[in-house]
N, C-alpha and C positions, 0 to 999 in steps of 0.2 A: 297724069303724073309722068314724070320723065323717067327714062330707063338708063340715063347716063349723066355724068357730071364731070366737072373739071377739077384738077388739083394742080396748083402752081404757087410760086412765091413762098418757098419754105422758110426763107429768112424772115419774112414778115410774121409767119406763124411762131417761130422761135422767139422773136422779140415780143410779140403781143402776149404770149402765154407764159413767158419766163420759165421755160422747161429746164430741167436739170441737165448738166453736161452729157451724161450717158444718153439721155433721150434726144438731145440735139444731134449727137453723132448718128443715132439710128435714123432720124428724120432726113439727114443730109444724103442718104443713099437714094432717096426718091427724087426723080426728075419730074419736071413739069409734064403733066399728062392731060390733054384736052379731050380725052375719050375714055374715061374710067367706066368700065362695064360691070354689070352684076357678076358676082363671083370673084371679083378682084380683091386681093388683100391690100388694104390701104391703112395709113395711119389715122387714128381718131384721137382727139383730145378729150380726156375725161376730167371733168371739173371736180376737184376736191375742196375741202374746206380751207386748207392752208396753201395747197400747191396743186397745179394742174399736172396731169400725167398723160403720157403717150401710150397708146395701146394699138396693136395691129389687129384689125378685124376684117372678116370677109363679108362683103356686102350681100345681103339676102336674108330672107326669113326662113327659119327652119321649123316647120310644123311638127307637132308632137307625134303624128302618125308616121313621119318619115323614118325609114329604116336606115338610110345612108345620107350623108351630107350632100352628095351630088344630086340625089333626087329631090331634096328639099329646097335647095338653093335656086330653083327655077322661079320661085315666088319672090318678088322684090318689093311689092307694096300691097297694101290692103286698105279698104275703107274702114275708118274707125267705127262707123255706125253699126256695122255687122260683124265686127272682129270676133266677138265672143260667141255669136250665134252660129257661125258657119265653120265648117271644118278646115277651111283654107284650101 
């Protein structure tokens, strides 16, 4: 699994998902990024029944045992086969 991804072409995202004007303005502050790293706060499209919504999220998995966000966000992926059997 990869530990990085790219984010670009915000105009295409706005057009494709028909975001509301407030969310369009929030998305426009992001510039193309060809090296998004774990722990980065990035826009995510949440699919709703009638309308898609934009939410800003931090990339990473936060285990239940983690006492702070910083210690938990080191984990960025997991195998689905053992996800519920292992403590992460």
